[in-house]
C-alpha positions in Angstrom: 121.4 -10.2 194.9 120.9 -9.7 191.2 118.7 -7.6 189.1 117.2 -7.9 185.2 116.5 -4.6 183.4 113.8 -5.3 181.0 114.2 -4.4 177.7 113.1 -1.1 176.4 111.0 -1.6 173.7 112.1 -0.9 170.6 115.9 -1.2 172.1 118.5 -4.4 170.5 119.3 -7.9 173.2 122.1 -5.6 175.0 119.3 -2.9 175.6 120.7 -0.6 172.6 118.9 0.8 170.2 117.4 -2.1 167.6 118.2 -1.3 164.1 114.4 -1.3 163.3 113.6 0.7 166.4 115.8 3.6 165.0 115.0 3.2 161.7 111.2 3.9 162.8 112.1 6.6 165.4 113.9 8.6 162.3 111.8 8.6 159.2 110.4 11.8 159.1 107.3 13.0 158.2 103.9 11.4 158.3 103.0 7.7 158.6 102.7 5.5 155.2 99.1 5.4 155.8 98.0 9.0 156.2 100.3 10.0 153.4 98.0 7.2 151.1 94.9 9.0 152.8 95.5 11.9 151.8 96.8 11.4 148.2 93.4 9.8 147.9 90.7 11.5 145.3 87.4 11.9 146.1 84.7 11.1 144.2 83.4 14.7 143.2 88.0 15.5 142.8 87.8 12.7 140.5 85.8 13.5 138.1 86.8 17.1 138.0 90.2 15.7 137.3 88.7 13.7 134.3 86.6 15.8 132.6 89.5 18.3 133.0 91.7 16.0 131.1 89.0 15.2 128.7 88.5 18.8 127.8 92.2 19.5 127.8 92.8 16.4 125.2 90.0 17.4 123.4 90.6 21.3 122.6 94.9 20.7 123.3 96.5 17.4 122.9 94.7 15.8 119.9 94.6 19.0 118.0 98.5 19.8 118.5 99.2 15.7 118.2 97.1 16.3 114.7 99.5 18.8 113.1 102.5 17.0 114.9 101.7 13.8 112.5 100.8 15.6 109.6 103.5 17.8 109.5 106.2 14.6 109.9 104.0 12.2 107.8 106.8 13.1 104.7 109.5 12.8 107.3 113.0 14.8 107.1 112.7 15.4 103.0 109.6 17.3 104.0 110.8 19.7 106.6 113.9 20.9 104.3 111.1 21.4 100.7 109.5 23.5 103.0 112.3 25.4 104.1 114.1 25.4 101.5 111.6 27.4 99.5 112.4 31.0 99.3 108.7 32.6 99.7 107.9 30.3 103.3 111.8 30.9 104.9 110.9 34.7 104.5 107.6 33.9 105.7 109.1 32.3 108.6 111.6 34.6 109.2 109.5 38.0 108.6 106.9 36.5 111.4 109.3 35.6 114.2 110.9 38.7 113.8 108.4 40.9 114.0 106.6 39.0 116.8 110.1 38.9 118.7 110.2 42.9 118.1 106.6 43.2 118.9 107.1 41.4 122.3 110.2 43.4 123.2 108.2 46.8 122.7 105.5 45.4 125.3 107.8 43.9 127.9 108.5 47.7 128.4 105.8 50.3 127.0 103.7 47.4 128.7 105.3 47.8 132.3 105.1 51.6 131.5 101.6 52.0 130.8 100.6 49.4 134.2 103.2 51.6 136.8 101.5 54.3 135.2 97.8 53.3 135.7 98.5 52.1 139.7 101.3 54.4 141.0 99.6 57.9 139.3 96.0 59.6 139.6 95.1 61.7 136.7 92.1 62.6 134.6 90.5 60.1 132.3 92.3 57.4 133.9 89.0 54.8 133.8 88.5 55.9 129.9 92.4 54.5 129.5 91.2 51.7 131.3 88.7 50.9 129.1 90.6 51.8 125.9 93.7 49.4 126.9 91.0 46.7 126.8 89.7 47.4 123.0 92.0 45.1 121.0 90.6 42.5 123.7 86.5 43.0 122.4 87.3 44.0 118.8 87.7 40.4 116.3 90.9 40.8 114.3 89.9 41.7 111.0 88.1 45.1 112.6 91.4 46.1 114.5 92.3 45.3 110.4 89.8 47.7 109.5 90.7 50.3 112.0 94.3 50.6 111.4 93.5 50.2 107.2 90.7 53.5 108.1 93.7 55.4 110.4 96.9 54.2 108.0 95.6 52.8 104.4 95.2 54.7 101.5 92.9 57.0 102.6 94.3 58.4 105.8 92.7 61.0 107.1 96.4 62.2 108.4 98.1 61.2 105.2 100.3 57.9 106.3 99.9 54.7 104.4 101.7 51.6 105.7 99.7 48.8 103.8 101.7 46.5 102.3 104.6 47.6 104.7 106.6 45.8 107.2 105.8 48.7 109.2 102.2 48.3 108.5 102.3 44.6 109.9 104.2 45.8 113.0 102.1 48.4 114.2 99.2 46.1 113.8 100.6 43.5 115.9 101.5 46.1 118.5 98.1 47.2 118.3 96.4 43.6 119.0 99.0 42.7 121.8 99.1 45.4 123.8 96.7 45.1 126.6 99.0 41.4 127.7 102.1 42.6 129.5 100.1 45.7 131.3 96.9 42.8 132.6 99.4 40.9 133.8 101.9 43.3 135.6 99.6 46.1 136.5 97.5 43.2 139.2 101.2 42.4 140.3 102.1 46.3 140.7 99.3 47.2 142.9 100.0 43.8 145.7 103.8 45.5 145.8 103.8 46.6 149.3 104.3 50.3 149.8 106.2 50.3 153.1 109.3 48.2 151.8 110.5 50.6 149.6 110.1 53.4 151.9 112.1 51.4 154.5 114.6 51.0 151.7 114.9 54.3 151.0 114.9 55.5 154.5 117.9 52.9 155.1 119.8 55.3 152.0 119.2 53.4 149.0 118.1 55.4 146.0 115.2 54.9 143.3 117.6 53.1 140.7 118.0 50.3 143.5 114.8 49.6 145.2 113.8 49.4 141.5 116.4 47.1 140.9 116.7 45.2 144.0 112.8 44.9 145.3 110.5 46.2 142.5 111.7 44.7 139.1 112.3 40.9 141.1 108.6 41.0 141.7 107.7 42.3 138.2 110.0 40.0 136.3 107.3 36.7 136.2 104.4 39.2 135.0 106.7 41.0 132.7 107.7 37.7 130.9 104.9 35.8 131.7 103.0 39.0 129.7 105.4 39.0 127.2 105.2 35.6 126.7 101.6 35.9 125.5 102.1 38.5 123.3 104.5 36.4 121.3 102.3 33.8 121.2 99.8 36.4 120.0 101.5 38.2 117.2 103.5 34.9 116.1 99.9 33.4 115.1 98.3 36.8 114.1 96.4 36.5 110.9 93.1 38.6 111.2 94.0 42.2 111.9 96.6 41.2 108.9 94.4 40.4 105.6 94.0 43.7 105.3 97.3 45.9 106.2 100.0 42.8 105.0 99.0 43.3 101.7 101.0 39.6 101.0 103.2 40.1 98.9 105.3 36.7 98.7 109.1 37.1 99.9 108.4 40.9 101.2 105.0 41.1 103.3 103.7 37.8 103.5 103.8 36.2 107.2 103.3 32.9 108.4 99.8 32.5 108.5 98.9 34.1 105.5 101.4 31.1 104.0 99.8 28.2 105.7 96.2 29.5 104.3 97.8 29.5 100.3 99.2 26.0 100.9 95.9 24.9 102.5 94.1 26.6 99.2 96.5 24.5 97.2 95.9 21.7 99.1 99.1 20.9 100.2 98.1 19.8 103.7 101.4 18.3 104.5 103.3 22.2 104.1 101.0 24.0 105.9 101.5 21.5 108.9 105.0 22.2 109.1 105.0 25.9 108.8 102.6 25.5 111.6 105.0 23.4 113.8 107.4 25.5 113.3 105.8 28.5 114.9 104.5 26.1 117.6 108.6 25.0 118.2 109.6 28.1 118.3 106.8 29.6 120.4 107.5 27.0 122.9 111.6 27.8 122.9 110.7 31.2 123.2 108.3 31.0 126.5 110.7 28.4 128.0 113.5 30.7 127.4 111.5 33.4 129.1 110.5 31.4 132.3 114.4 30.3 132.3 115.2 34.6 132.4 112.6 35.3 134.6 113.7 32.8 137.5 116.9 33.5 137.4 116.5 37.2 137.4 113.7 36.5 140.3 116.6 34.9 142.5 119.3 37.1 141.5 117.2 40.4 143.1 
């Protein structure tokens, strides 16, 4: 007597698995319906996303697009003519160079200040916390007046840096001081001290602990703060009006050069300089992000 075996659901004619059944069984993840349901936005979320895109477009995308369009209206010849002007080229080189130097100083000094504020207790710590945020609170023209009072022709300490590159550097340091400190400080405060103690108990010295445990965690915050400091320095205007002296070819920065072009009704040239600053800023921020990722991975 022969017996007939009922085919197993999802199997082929010979009892083996059918292609469609094996494909369904091997398909990873959630069913397509669940994926689509999870990706749907509710009424409130859709409205919030729409407002976000609108707000971001009005405040950021459209103004940037307007600058790019104005800068490219004259074609490549306009770029060449603007950059070929000795005073403009000097202003761009001075601005980028000073901004890079200030960013590097902030990366080191800002990290040290954040370390002291988090790891040490001393008298006047709360006062120092308040003083660090002063550049955030002061209007930039007021910051320039403060620096002029201390380092100007009537300086009480006999130091006059008005109209010099040193004065520009000091002004940029003043307005960019809080960026690295305030980005590194909360990350440093959240680091687990027990990990450092465990590494020390296993024989790691302080340099190894700093290089392999602390720095990889701090590098993203350091680069973020450095990027902000560079972006602020390369576009600074208010604090430099009273300090730089605005000597063409010597102490004239790019922002003041843009003002000169606008006052002379050369809007295309002003847009070209602004576009160059925007491009340099974006390249530096991307480069710092790449460095941050590589150091964090190697750490």
